[in-house]
N, C-alpha and C positions, 0 to 999 in steps of 0.2 A: 461692489464686493470689498469686504474689509481685507486689509493686508495681513499676511502671515508674518509673525514676529520671529526672527531668526537671529541666533548668535552663532556664527560659524566663521572660521578664518578663511576657508577656501571651499569651493565646491567642485565636484568632479562630474564629468560627462558619464552618468551612470548607465546609459544604454549600453555602453561598452566599458564604462568607468575609466575614462582617460585621466591620467595624472598630468594635467597641462596648465593648471591655473597659475596666475602670477602670484608671487609671494612664497611663503614656505609651502612645501608639498609633503604632507604626511605620507609615509610609505616610500619615500624616495630620499636619497641623501640630500640634506639641506646644505646651503652654502657654507655654514659654519663647520661642516665636517671635512671640507677639503682644505688644501694648503692655503695659508693666509699670505696675500701679497705683501712684500716688504718694501717695494719701490713704487712711488706714486706714478712716475712716468711710465713704468712698465705696465702698471695696472691699467692706465688709460689706453696705452697702445694695444694691450691684449683685448680689451673691450671693443675697441674700434675694429680690430681684425675679425672678431666674432660677428660684429654687425655687418661688415663687408661681405662675409660669407653667408649672411642671413640666418645664422644660428641664433635665433632670438631667445629661445629658452636658455641656452648656454650663456648667452650674453647677460641675461637677467640674473642668473645665478652668480656669474662673475662679478657683476656690478654690485649686487647685494652684499657679497662678501667683501668687496673692495671698499665700499662706503663705510662699512664697520671699521675698517682699518684706517681710512682717511676721511673722517666725517666732515671735514671742512672743505673738501674738494668739490667745487661746483661742476667741474668737468665730469666727474664720476656720477654725481647726482643727476645731471642732465642725460648722461649716457644711459643710466638706469631708466629714466623716464622715457627716453627715446625708444629704447629696446622694448619697453612694455607697450608703448603705443603701436609700434610695428608688429609686435606679437598679436595684439588685438585685431589689427587690420588683416593680417594673414589668417587669423582664426576665423574672422567673419567671412572672408572670401573663400574659405574652405568648408563653410557651414551650409549644408543643403537647405536648412530651414530659412536662413537669411537670403540665399539666392532665389529661392522659389516663392517666398511669401513677402519679403520686405523689399528686395531690389526691384520687384515688379510693380510696386506701388506707383500710383500717379504722383506727379509733383505736388498736387493739392493734398493728397493723402499723406505724403511724406512731411510736408510743412505742418499739417495738422498734428502729426505725431511729434514733431519737434516742439511745438507749442504745448502739447499735452505733457511731455516729459519735463520741459523747462519750468512749466507752471507747478508741477508736482515737486520739483527740486526746490523752487523758491518757497513753497508753502510748508514743506515737511522735512527738508534736510536739517540735520542737527545744528549746523552753523549757517549764518547768513552768507550770501554769495552775490556778488554784483553780476549784472547781465553782461557787462564788458568782459569780465573774466570768463564767464561761461561760453560766450561766443568766441572769444580768442582761442580757447582750447579746441573748439570745433575747427577753427581755421588752421590751427597747428596740426590737427589730425588729417585734414585734407592735404596740407602741405606735405606731410610725410607719406600719405597714401600715394601721392604722385611719384614717389620713388619705389613703390612696392609693386613688383611685377604682376602679381595676381590682380591688383586693382587696375593696372594699365591694360592688361590683356582683356579684361572684362569691359572696360569703359572707353578706351582710347584706341582709335584705328591707327594703323601703321603710319599713315601719311602725316599724322599730327605729332608723332613721337619726337621729332627733332625740336619741336617748340616747347616741350615740357619744362626744360630747365629755365627758360626765360619766363614762362608763366609762373613757375614756383617762386622766382625772385619777385615778380610783380605781386603775387599773393602775399608774400612775406612783407614787402615794403609798404603796401597800400592798405592791407586789411588786418594784419596780425593782431595789433592791439588797438584797433579803432574804437574810440569811446562809444558806448551805447547810452544815449542821454534821454530817451523817451520810450514809451511803452512799445511802440512799433519799430524801435531801432533795430532789434535783433532780426526781424523779418526783412527790413530794408537792406541790411548788410548782407544777409544770406542771399537775397534776390540779386544783388549786385554781383556777388561772387558767382552765382549760377550763370548769370549773363556772360561773365568773363570766361568761365569754363566752357560754355557752349560756343561762344564766338571764336575762341582761340584754340580749343582742343576738341571741340565736338562732343563734349561730355554732356549727357542729359542732366536735368536738374535733380532727379531722384537720388542717384548715388552721391551727389554733392551734399544734398540736405541730410542724408543719412550719416555722413561723416560728422555733421554738426549734432545730430541726435546722439551718436555714440561718443564722439570726441568731447562734447560738452561735459559729459560725465567724468572725463579725465581731470576736471577741475575739482572733483570731490575726493574723498579719501579712497584708499585702496580697496575698500569693502563695498563701494557703491558702483553700480554699473547698469547699463541698459542690457537687457537679456533678449537674445533672439528667441523665437518660439521653441526651438530645440533646447536651448539653454534653460528656459523656464521649465519645460517638462522634465529635464534632467534634475533640476533643483527640487521640484516637487517629489520626484522619485527618490531623491536623497532623503528628504524629510520623511517620506512614508517608509523607507527602508526596503522598497521593492521596485523592481523594474524588469523589463523584458530584454533579454540579451544573452550573451555567452557567459558572463560572470568573470570578467577580467579587468584588471587595472593595467594600463599600458602607457608607454611613452615612446615616441618616435626617436630613433637614433639613426641619423643620416648614414646611408651605406650599409647599415646592419639590419634594418627592419624595425619591427615594433617590439620593444622590450616588454616582456610580461613582468611588471612590477609586483603583481600579486594575482593569485588565482583564488577567487572566493570559494570557500568550502561549500560543498553540496550543490555546486553550479554545474551547468553542462560542460564548461571548460575543465573543471576538476574531474568530472566523471570521464572525460575523454583523455585524461592523463597529462594535460598541459601543466607545466611547472614554472614557478617564478624564476626569472633569470634566463629563460629561453626567449627566442625571437620568432615572431611571425614574419615570414619573408614573402609569402604569397597568400592572397585571398581570392578564392574562386578563379585561380589562374592569373590574377593581376599581381605583378611584382610591386611590393609596397616598400621596398628598401629606400626609395627616395621620396616617399610621400610624407606629408605632415601628419601629425596625430589626428587632426580633424578630417583630413582626406581619407585616412585609413578607417576612421570611425564610420564614415559614410559607407564604406564597403562592408563593414562588419555588422552594421545595423540591419534589421529586417523584421518581418512579421513573426509573431509567435507561431511556432510549428515549422518554420522554414529552416534550412540548414546552410552552413558555410563550410566550404572545402578549404582547409588551411594547410600550408606548408610550414613546418616548424623546424628551426635550426637550434641545436643544442651545442653551445661552444665548449662545454665540458668534455664531450666525446667526439666533437667535430662531425656530428651526423645530422642529416636532414630526414624528416619523416613527414608523411601526409596523414592528416586526420580530418574527419568530418564531424562538425559539432552542431547540434541542434540549438535553436533559440527557444527559450521558454521563460516564464516568470521566475525570477531569482529573488529570494528573500535574503537580505543582508542582516546578519545578526550584529547587534551592537554590544553584546556580551559574549564574545567568542571563547573566552577561557575562564573556567571555573574549577578550582581545585583546592585541596587541603595541602598547605605547605609543610605543616608540622602537626601531625595528628595528636601527638602526645601533649603539645602545648595548646592545641585547639586553634591553630592559626589558619584561617582561610584566605583565599585569594580570588579576586574578581577583576577582570580586565574590561573596561568600558571604552569602546573605540569611538562612539559618537552619541549624541543626544537626539535620537529620532523618536517618532511617535510610539514605538514599541518598547523603548528602553526601560521605562519604569516597570512594566510588566516582566521584562526579561530580568531586571535586577531583583524583583521580588522572588522570582523562581530560583535565581541563583542563590540568594540568601537562605531561602527555605531548604534548598538542597544541601548547602554547607552546614546549616544548623543540624540537619539530620545526621550529618557526618561528625558532629561534635564541635563545631566552630564556636569559639568563645571570644575571638578577636579577629580583625579583618585587615588585610592589605587591599586597598582599593587603588587600582592602577589606571590613571588617566593620561599617562605619557602618550604623546602623539595624537591625542584626541583634540581635533580642531574646533569642537563645539557642536552646535545644533540648535534645537528649539529651547527658547527661554523657559516656557512652561514645563518642559520635561526636566530641565535642570532643577527648577524649584521643586517639582514633584519628587525627584529622587533625593534631593537634600532633605526634604521633609521626613524621609525615612530615618535620618540620622540625628536630626536636631529637634529637640522637643518643643521649644518655644522661642519667640523673638523673631526679629526681622531676618530674612534670609538674603535678600537683595532688593535694591530699589533702582528705578530708572528715572532719568530726567532728560527731557528734550526741550525743544523750542516751543512746542505746543502742549497745552495742558493734558491732551489725551495720551501723551507719552510719559506722563509722570505716574508711576506706580510704586507700591511697596508690597512685597510678598512676605508673608509671615508663616511660621511653622505651626503645625497642629499636633499636639502631644500624642493622640492615639496612633498606635502603630510604629512608634519610634524604636529603633534598634539601639539599645544602650550597651555598647561594648567598646573596648579599646580599638582605636582606628589609626591606621597609617595611610596617608594619601601620597601616591607616587606621582610626581610631575616632572616635566622637562621643558626645554625651549619650544617644543611643538604642542604643549598643552595650552590651548587658547580659548578665549571667549567663554562659553558655558562651562568649560573645565575650570576657568579662573573664577567663575561665580562660586563653584564648589570650594576651591582653595580659599577664597576670601571669607566664606562663611565658616569653614573649618578653623581658619586662623582667628577670626574675631570672636567666635564662640568658644575658643579653646577646646574644640571638640576632638582634636586628634593631632598627630604629628605629621608635618609635611616633609617628605624626603625626596631628594633628587637635585634638580637644577631650576634656576629661575624660569618662570613661565613666560609665554610669548609676549604678553602685554597688549592684548586686544580687548579693550573694555568698552565696546560699543554694541548697540543693538541695531540690526537691520530689519526693515520691513519690506515685504515683497508685494508690490502693487501690480496687478494685471493692467496692461495698457492696450491700445489699439493694435490690430494685426496679430492677435494671439501672442504678443510679446510681453515683456515684463520689465519692471524697474526694481532693482535691488538697491535700497537707499538706507543709509545710516540715519536713523531718526532720533536716537537717544544714546546717552552713555549710562553705564550701570555702575553702581556703587555697592561696596561691601556693607555688612550690617553696621559698622562703625562710621560709614560715610566716606570711605576711602575709594579712590579710583586709581588704577595702575596702568592707564594707557601708555604704551611705548616704554613702560618700566618693567612690568611683570611682578609677580610675587616671588620673593626669595624663599627657599625652603628653610625649615627649622634645622634640618640636618642636610648639609650640602654633600653631594657625592660627585666626584669628577666624571665628566662625560666619557663614555666608552670610546676607545680608539677607533673602533669600527662601528659605523652607523648601523643601528638595528632597525629593521622594518617593523613598525607597530600596527599600521592600519590594516584592518581586516586580517589579523594574524590567524594562522591555522590553529585549530584546537589542540594540536599536539606540540605547540611551541614549548621549547625547553627554557626553564627559568634558572637552570643551574649556571653558576658563575655570573649571574646578574647582580652587579654590585648594589644596585638600588634595592632589590629584593632582599639581599643579604643584610643590608643595613636596616630594612624594615623589620626583618625577623629579630634582629638584635634588640631593636627598640621595644617590640611587643613582648619578647621573652623577659626583658628587664622589667617592664611594667607588670607582667604577670607574676614575676617573682616578688615584686614589692607588695602586691596585693595578698 
């Protein structure tokens, strides 16, 4: 099966739509929005304290913010890396699909999976990678997993626990950066580690090998990872824009429950009256105030037609209520907001929250609707848009640019080298303003790059995220998947802005209070939005000049 080509900064668990992924999280306050640390020592101390309490997501956010303030600190960089790895381990061992389909593999099947993944990485990843580095990162993941309670509870009996610290030191000293000098070296090293874990801690080979499967991918970039069957299905649902569930985005908050980051319009949750900002504290009678997001997701998932009994706490009125919500297919709109901003000047507005399979058709419908209302110029909002399908980004751009290259991709292998060009028929020729911010990533940046190079419009807002790479999704054994960066993309003039981002033509200061963009409700207010006000000024000025 051919891989799906994806450009997206982060994916969510769409069966319940959990906002849990590492990196920036559209729809939730990004690290840049909170207070910036001013003291390196305090930044390191605060990060370590968050790690000690196993608040991995909070630790990641703290370290991401701190690294921006102290970019030369190796302590902060490794703290961030450590927190991300711990988060991944905790996430796996809270993932039902991992526990029921991958952890039950035989050692032979697990080793076959490792070799399948490592071979695909060596042949298709955008940069060359040594086997020594790949295996070393697997060893690191196993080392850290031996301090993760969920891993220990599942794999180590109580009588072996006193020996864990000694075995971790042995693992670090003897195996961490062991050179891999021949084709079978990876297998030999992993087999030796398996023997050590079995003899000293009674751990079977499969969970050890799986840490090398998942941990090896830690040697890649932030956008590459091995996917459990559940994660792979969630990602495909994200691409399709449809899934079965309640229709919520949530994030676990220790002691408080599951924060509803957003409630998707026209979903069962919206129809039941759930509101963003509320907390789910019980699911079918099970208290979830101390559960991870993954554990809670397992409680909330279910077959279409089934129902979930929820207990909801609203901190605004300090009241708790009980609701029953059915599960059904939910369609997620990628164009949730369409409106005329200024009827007299003919200025329309479209918000695009992702580049999924249906986005081009949704965009066509939105533009037709606005034209019927007198639109003569457009504000196109991709703030908070993390990306999506490469082909969809090209398809939508083709609506606005008449000719020339829209984007090109370049990878290590020739099948990753493409150039996409515009086709003049169907082009909308009107003044355009593109709104971007620090959470506009990947496919959104393809749009910004083409608008910039073709001088097709004015970019307003803040510098974009800086993810200029292409991911391909490869199905692998055990119904799991591999999300792998296979190419970088380039603007029409051949520029790439990885880790840099595209600066706007008209810069607008970031709002003091972070605004939630992802899956925004259709009645979202744009009044007082400084970016929109600046866009209106630009278009009114252009209209007057014409």
